[in-house]
N, C-alpha and C positions, 0 to 999 in steps of 0.2 A: 196734456189732459187726455183722458180716454175719449176716443171717438165712439160714441155709443150708437151712431146711426147704422152701423153694420152689425150690431150685437143683438142677440136674441136672449131674453131673460124669462125664466119661469119663476113665479112666486106662488107658493101654496099658502092657503089661509088668507087669500088676498081680498076678501069681501069687506074686511073691517080691520081696525087696529093697526098693528105694525105691518102686516102684510099689505093692507091697502095703501099705507104711506109709502112702502117700498115700490109698489106698482106705480103710484103717482109720480114718484121721483124718477124712476127709470123712464116713464113715458115723457116726462118733462125733458129728460136728457136726450130723447130721440131714439131710444132702443125699441126693438120689437118686443112687446110685453105679452106674455101668456099668463093670464090670471087663472087661478084654480081655487076652488072652495067647495064645501058641501052646500053652502047657501047659494044655490044657482041663481035665484032671482036677483039677489043683491050683487053677486059677482057679475052677472050679465049687465046690470045697470051701470056698474063702475066701468066695465070695458066699453060699453056704448058711449059713455061720456068721454072717455079717452079718444075714441074714434071721431066723435063730433068735434073735438078740439084739434084734430089733425094727426093724432098718434096712430101708430100701427099696434093694434091691441086685439086680443081675442080671449074669450073665456072658455075654459074646459072644466065642466063639473068633475070633481074627483074626491073620492073618499080615500085618504092616504093610507088607511088601514087595509085597503084592497090592492094587492100587488098588480093585478090586471089593469085596474084603473090608473095606477101610477104609470105603468108602461104605456098605456094609451095616451096619457098626458104628454109624456116625452115624445112619443111618436108623432102626435099632432103638431107639436112645436117644430120638430125637424121637417115634417112634410110641408108645413105651411111656410116656414122661413128659411129652410135649408140647413140649419145647424142649431146646436144649443151651445151658448157661450157661458151663461151664468145661471145657476140654480139657487134659489133661496128656499130652504126647507123650513118654513115658518109655522105651518099648521100645528096646532096643539090644543090640548084640553087640560084643565086643572083637575076636574073631578070633584066629588063631594068631600068636604072636610070632616075627618074623623080619625080617632086614634088607630094605629096599625092593627091592633087585635080585633077591631070591629069591621075591617075592610073585607068584603066578600071577594072571593077569587075572581068572579066575573067582572066586578068593578076594577080590580087591579089589572086584569088582562086588557080591559078596554083602554085604560090609560096607557099601558105599555104598547099596545097595538098602534095607537095613534102617534104618541110622542117619540117612541124609540124605534119600533119596527117600521113605522112610516118613514122615518129618516133613513133607515137601512135600505128598505126596498126602493126609496126614492133615489138614493145614491147609486144603487146597483144599475138602475136604468139611465141615470144622468151620466155616470162615469162612462158607460159604454158609448153613449152618444158623443161624448166629448173626445173619447179615444178615436172615434171614427172621423172626427173633424179636426184633430190636431191639438186639442187641449181646451181648457176652460177653468172656471172657478165655481166652487160650491161654498155657500155660506149657510151653516146650520144655526138656527136660533135655539140656543139652550136657555140658560137662566142663571142668576146667582145661586139658584137652588141646585145647580150642577157642581157647586163648590162647598156648600154648607148644608146642614140639616135644617128642615123646617117642620115643626110639629103639625100633625093632623093632615099632612099631604104627602104621605110616605110614597105612594105610587108615582106622583108627579116628581118628587125629589129624586127617586131612583131612576126614573126615565131620563131626567136631565143630566144626572151624573153619567148615565149610559151614552147620551149624545156626545158628551165631551170626550169620553174614551173612544167612541166610534170615530169621531172626527180625527183624533190624533193618529189612530191606527191607519185609517184610509189615506191620510196625508203621507204617511211613511211609505205606503204602497204605491201611490200614484203621482207624487210630486215630480219624480224624475221623468214622467211621461207627459208633463205639461199641464197637469191638473192641480191647482191649489185648492186645499180644503181647510176651512177654518170654521170656528163657531164663536158666537158672541154670547155674553151673559148679561141680559138686561136685569135690572132690579125692578122696582115698581114703575110701570109706564101707564100713562093715562089712556087706558083702553076699556072696552066694554067688560072684559074679564075682571079688570081691577075694580071697576064700578060695582060689580057684583060682590067683590070681596069686602068693599068698604061701604056697607049699607048704612052705617051710622057714623056720626062724627067722632066718637071715641075710637073706633077701629081705624078711621082715617088718620087721626092724630098719632096713634101708636105707630102706624106704618111710616108716616112722615118723619117721626123721631128716629127711625132707623137709617135715614138718609142725611148724612152730614151737610149736604148741599142745601137742605132745607125745602126741597120740593120733589115731586115726582118727575120722571122724564116724559118726553113727548114722543109719539110715534115717529115724527119727522126726524128727530135726533137719532133714533135707532136706524132709520132708513139711510141716513147720511153715512153712518158707519158701514152698513152693509154694502152700499154702493161703492164706498172706498175700497173695501176688501174685494169686491168683484171687478175692480178696474185695474188698469195697467200700473197705476201708482203703487199698488200693493204687491208688486211682482215678487218680492223677496219674503213675503209672509205666508207661511203655510203650517198647518198643524197647531195653530194657536187658539187659545181661549182668551177672548178679549172682553173684559167686563165693560159695561156701560151702565153704571150703577150709582152715580152721585155720591161715591165714597162708601157705599154699603160694605164692601168687602175689606175696606181699609181699617175698620174698627177692631 
């Protein structure tokens, strides 16, 4: 099993949902956890709880659409803990739901800046830090929307398709230098973002019907997959898109 006690992990979007579950799991494993989010008060609270429980944890506020803040996040992790071993690029936004022809360019750009450019600039900084220390693992959180179309969320869907392509290309470029880069494709996971999507029972039932397993996933289940991909046991996996979708893409 991976010895996480000497590993440093960055998780973006760590104040809630999948990111929070990832940070909790890595803290439970004994890793040094660097949490990042736009929601500073919530992120600080989570990091403080980890420290109270004996974990090595710190919070760094970061807007992933800002390259300087992303570089600062990576620099803080390296300066504090000596190296960066695992990065989880999880921060993302869905945006407003509307047909493509009604999307304003400003709204489109906002989604792309966070979901796709944020992963690109994140990996730029993370890869350099990992090259400096001899290798590491990057896990990008895409979506089943990185493989299929979704009505009324064109920008989100395009951004997640982009994350999949970006992951595969980066893996080809850096796997020979000791850096594994993979992405995962969650379907509907019980998070605040999904609660916002399923405001009424009819919408929830429609979404449930798209999952052959008969339920939505949990953030902890996604975190377990991410931790596996970041650990030594996944040493021969790189450039992969791995669904965690309750059978969604099998239909």
